[in-house]
C-alpha positions in Angstrom: 0.0 0.0 0.0 1.2 3.5 -0.9 2.0 5.7 2.2 0.5 9.2 2.4 3.7 10.8 3.4 5.6 9.3 0.5 4.2 12.0 -1.8 4.2 15.0 0.6 7.3 16.9 -0.5 8.4 20.5 -1.0 6.6 22.2 -3.8 9.1 22.8 -6.7 6.8 22.5 -9.7 4.6 25.2 -11.0 1.4 25.1 -9.0 -1.7 23.9 -10.7 -5.3 25.0 -10.2 -8.4 23.0 -9.2 -12.1 23.3 -10.0 -14.5 21.5 -7.8 -17.9 20.7 -9.3 -20.5 19.6 -6.8 -24.0 19.8 -5.5 -24.4 20.4 -1.8 -27.6 19.3 0.1 -28.6 19.5 3.7 -28.6 15.7 4.1 -25.6 15.2 1.9 -23.1 18.0 2.5 -20.0 18.1 0.3 -17.5 17.7 3.2 -14.7 16.4 1.0 -15.1 19.4 -1.4 -14.7 21.8 1.5 -11.6 19.9 2.6 -10.2 20.2 -0.9 -10.7 23.9 -0.7 -9.1 24.2 2.7 -6.0 22.2 1.7 -5.7 23.9 -1.7 -5.8 27.3 0.1 -3.1 26.2 2.6 -0.9 25.0 -0.3 -1.3 28.2 -2.2 -3.2 26.6 -5.1 -5.9 28.5 -6.9 -9.3 26.9 -6.4 -12.9 27.4 -7.3 -16.0 25.7 -6.0 -18.8 25.6 -8.5 -22.3 24.7 -7.2 -23.9 22.8 -10.1 -27.4 24.0 -9.1 -27.3 27.2 -11.0 -23.6 27.2 -12.0 -22.6 27.4 -15.6 -19.7 27.6 -18.0 -19.3 30.4 -20.4 -16.9 31.1 -23.3 -15.1 34.4 -23.6 -14.1 36.2 -26.9 -10.8 34.3 -26.9 -12.6 31.0 -26.9 -11.6 30.2 -23.3 -13.9 28.5 -20.8 -15.0 30.2 -17.6 -16.7 28.6 -14.7 -19.4 30.6 -12.9 -20.7 29.9 -9.4 -24.3 30.6 -8.3 -24.5 32.0 -4.8 -27.8 30.6 -3.6 -27.7 32.4 -0.3 -27.3 35.8 -1.9 -29.1 34.9 -5.1 -26.4 36.2 -7.5 -23.9 34.8 -10.0 -20.2 35.3 -9.9 -20.0 37.1 -13.2 -16.1 37.2 -13.2 -15.9 33.5 -12.7 -12.8 31.2 -12.9 -10.8 30.9 -16.1 -10.3 27.3 -17.1 -7.3 25.8 -19.0 -6.9 22.1 -19.5 -3.1 22.4 -19.2 -3.2 23.7 -15.6 -6.7 23.1 -14.2 -7.6 19.8 -12.6 -11.4 19.1 -12.1 -12.8 17.2 -9.1 -16.3 16.0 -9.7 -18.3 15.1 -6.6 -21.0 12.4 -6.5 -24.3 14.3 -6.3 -23.6 15.6 -9.8 -25.3 12.5 -11.2 -28.7 13.8 -10.0 -29.3 15.8 -13.2 -28.3 15.2 -16.8 -27.3 18.9 -17.5 -24.8 18.6 -14.7 -23.3 15.4 -16.2 -23.3 17.2 -19.6 -21.1 19.9 -18.1 -18.6 17.1 -17.2 -18.8 15.8 -20.8 -18.2 19.3 -22.1 -15.0 19.6 -20.0 -13.8 16.2 -21.0 -14.2 17.0 -24.7 -12.2 20.1 -24.1 -9.3 18.1 -22.7 -9.7 18.5 -19.0 -8.8 15.7 -16.6 -11.8 15.0 -14.4 -11.7 13.0 -11.2 -13.8 11.2 -12.0 -15.1 11.0 -15.5 -18.8 11.0 -16.4 -18.5 7.4 -17.4 -17.1 6.4 -14.0 -19.8 8.4 -12.1 -22.7 6.9 -14.2 -21.4 3.4 -13.8 -20.8 3.6 -10.1 -24.2 5.4 -9.5 -26.1 2.4 -11.1 -25.5 -0.5 -8.7 -26.9 -3.1 -11.1 -24.8 -1.8 -14.0 -21.8 -2.0 -11.6 -22.8 -5.6 -10.8 -22.9 -6.6 -14.5 -19.5 -5.0 -15.1 -17.9 -6.8 -12.1 -19.2 -10.1 -13.4 -17.6 -9.3 -16.8 -14.2 -9.3 -15.2 -14.7 -12.3 -13.0 -15.0 -10.5 -9.6 -17.0 -12.1 -6.9 -20.1 -10.4 -5.6 -23.5 -11.1 -4.0 -26.1 -12.5 -6.5 -28.4 -9.7 -7.7 -31.5 -9.4 -9.8 -33.6 -6.4 -11.0 -37.2 -5.8 -10.0 -38.9 -4.5 -13.1 -42.3 -3.5 -11.7 -44.4 -3.4 -8.6 -45.9 -6.9 -9.1 -42.5 -8.4 -10.0 -40.9 -8.7 -6.6 -41.7 -12.4 -6.0 -40.7 -13.5 -9.5 -37.4 -11.6 -9.0 -36.8 -13.3 -5.6 -37.3 -16.7 -7.2 -34.8 -15.8 -9.9 -32.3 -14.9 -7.2 -32.7 -18.5 -5.9 -31.6 -17.9 -2.4 -33.1 -17.9 1.1 -34.4 -14.9 3.1 -33.3 -12.5 4.4 -32.5 -10.5 1.3 -31.2 -7.1 0.6 -33.5 -4.7 -1.3 -31.7 -1.7 -2.8 -32.6 1.3 -4.9 -30.4 1.1 -8.0 -29.1 4.5 -7.1 -28.2 5.8 -3.7 -25.4 6.6 -1.3 -24.4 6.5 2.4 -26.5 3.3 3.0 -29.7 5.2 2.1 -32.1 3.1 0.0 -30.8 -0.2 1.4 -33.4 -2.3 3.1 -33.3 -5.6 5.0 -36.1 -8.0 3.8 -36.9 -10.9 6.1 -39.9 -12.5 4.3 -41.9 -12.7 1.2 -44.7 -10.8 2.8 -42.3 -8.1 3.8 -40.9 -7.9 0.3 -44.3 -7.5 -1.3 -45.4 -4.7 1.0 -42.1 -2.8 0.8 -41.9 -2.9 -3.0 -45.5 -1.9 -3.4 -44.9 1.1 -1.0 -41.8 2.2 -2.8 -43.6 2.1 -6.2 -46.5 4.0 -4.7 -44.1 6.8 -3.7 -42.2 6.7 -7.0 -43.6 4.8 -9.9 -40.3 5.2 -11.8 -38.0 3.9 -9.0 -35.3 1.4 -9.9 -35.0 -1.5 -7.5 -32.8 -4.6 -7.2 -32.7 -7.6 -4.9 -29.4 -8.9 -3.6 -28.2 -11.9 -1.7 -27.6 -11.2 2.0 -24.0 -12.0 3.0 -23.8 -12.0 6.8 -20.7 -10.4 8.2 -19.8 -8.4 11.3 -18.0 -5.8 9.1 -17.2 -4.7 5.6 -14.2 -2.8 4.2 -13.9 0.5 2.3 -10.7 0.7 0.2 -9.6 4.0 -1.4 -7.9 3.4 -4.8 -6.0 6.2 -6.4 -4.7 5.7 -9.9 -4.4 1.9 -9.5 -2.8 2.2 -6.1 -4.4 1.4 -2.7 -3.9 4.4 -0.5 -6.2 3.8 2.5 -8.4 1.1 4.0 -11.2 1.3 6.5 -12.8 -1.6 8.4 -16.4 -0.7 9.1 -18.2 -2.7 11.7 -21.9 -3.3 11.3 -23.9 -0.7 13.3 -25.4 -2.1 16.4 -29.1 -2.9 15.8 -28.7 -2.4 12.1 -27.2 -4.4 9.2 -25.4 -1.5 7.5 -21.8 -0.4 8.1 -21.7 3.0 6.6 -19.7 5.6 8.5 -22.6 8.0 7.8 -24.9 5.6 9.6 -22.8 5.6 12.7 -20.2 2.8 12.1 -17.0 3.3 14.1 -14.2 2.4 11.7 -10.7 1.1 12.3 -7.8 0.2 10.0 -7.4 -3.2 8.4 -4.5 -4.9 6.5 -5.7 -6.4 3.2 -4.6 -9.8 1.8 -2.9 -9.8 -1.5 -6.0 -11.2 -3.1 -8.2 -8.5 -1.7 -5.7 -5.8 -2.9 -5.7 -7.3 -6.4 -9.5 -7.5 -6.6 -10.0 -3.9 -5.4 -7.6 -2.5 -7.9 -9.3 -4.6 -10.6 -12.7 -3.2 -9.6 -11.4 0.4 -9.7 -9.9 -0.2 -13.1 -13.2 -1.7 -14.3 -15.0 1.6 -13.7 -12.1 3.7 -15.1 -11.8 5.3 -11.6 -8.9 7.7 -10.9 -10.0 7.9 -7.2 -12.8 5.6 -6.1 -13.9 3.8 -3.0 -14.3 0.0 -3.4 -16.5 -1.7 -0.7 -16.3 -5.4 0.0 -17.4 -8.1 2.4 -14.4 -10.4 3.2 -14.5 -14.1 2.5 -14.3 -16.5 5.4 -10.9 -17.6 4.0 -9.4 -14.2 3.1 -6.1 -15.5 1.9 -7.6 -18.0 -0.7 -11.1 -16.8 -1.6 -12.2 -13.7 -3.4 -14.0 -11.0 -1.3 -17.6 -10.1 -2.2 -17.4 -6.7 -4.0 -20.6 -4.9 -3.0 -20.3 -1.4 -4.4 -17.9 1.1 -6.0 -18.2 4.8 -5.0 -17.1 7.2 -7.7 -17.0 10.1 -5.2 -15.6 8.6 -2.0 -15.7 10.8 1.1 -12.8 11.4 3.4 -15.0 11.2 6.5 -13.6 8.6 8.9 -10.6 7.6 6.8 -8.4 10.6 7.9 -9.3 10.2 11.5 -8.5 6.4 11.5 -5.3 6.7 9.4 -4.0 9.8 11.3 -3.0 11.1 7.9 -4.2 13.8 5.5 -5.5 12.0 2.4 -6.6 15.2 0.7 -3.1 16.6 0.9 -1.8 13.3 -0.4 -4.1 13.5 -3.5 -3.2 17.1 -4.2 0.5 16.3 -4.0 0.1 13.2 -6.2 -1.4 15.2 -9.0 1.4 17.7 -9.1 2.7 15.3 -11.7 0.6 16.2 -14.7 1.5 12.9 -16.5 -1.0 11.4 -14.1 -3.8 13.6 -15.5 -5.4 10.8 -17.4 -8.3 11.6 -19.8 -10.9 9.4 -21.4 -10.8 8.9 -25.2 -13.6 10.5 -27.2 -16.5 8.3 -28.2 -16.0 6.1 -31.2 -18.9 4.6 -33.1 -19.4 0.8 -33.4 -19.1 1.4 -37.1 -15.6 2.9 -36.8 
């Protein structure tokens, strides 16, 4: 595992600039974005936080892109904005950006103009769709809980039969973070009532059933550019079945086996993630058997990890990307007819 301090050196290279695209909500504050701002400021890096709800990108008379923030509290735009240049501006894209297509289209616009985005639109969309993630993990031979989609409100029992496993089951919304939208289903009766209620609240909701893998903890692994930089053992919350830090789990550090390290890096590569969080449930025989990969987070938070590791991961990441050869960019779309 890479050590945080191994990349913290005296700044000798020309400083780069960072743009942070995010959407901040009361129940999902952008804590990591604020930490990026705080650390960039302390390191003398130019930075700009652009709230996607109202923010926009303009083009000046020289053809240069300019990011403009919408100040919701004071109800005004930053007309001057932040000049963008793909040669010296690194873009951090935070997770809630997947909530609206125009926000994702802004990421596409920047990618087409040659900006390195952490992470790409493709990565965010793939990680945000849990079932799509499941299909992609299967394609590369990674182990995971069995999963099946629920296609409509009367399809829950048929889906449970296709899953071919015993209760309890895990019912998930296809999209969701922080353990929200994850339900513990103990019986067929419970499944029918829960699915009918969810479809009553939102007829277009996406749901999936997943095999329940009993464990006293799961593991969050931060992977940065194909390197494991931090691990977090998250005990299941007392009286719950979830282990998210946002739900009250008290994390500790954990040493991964070689097989777990290889699988986490493979999972991160599968989603084209420059910086992702890979979540897994360990196998009973951790040395010989693959872990169960349960989710990949395209916008991993720093809550918990810095406290447990006693290191500053945000500083590490900003130092790491001083080397602009690491500013990897996706290739433009090519038609299947090409």
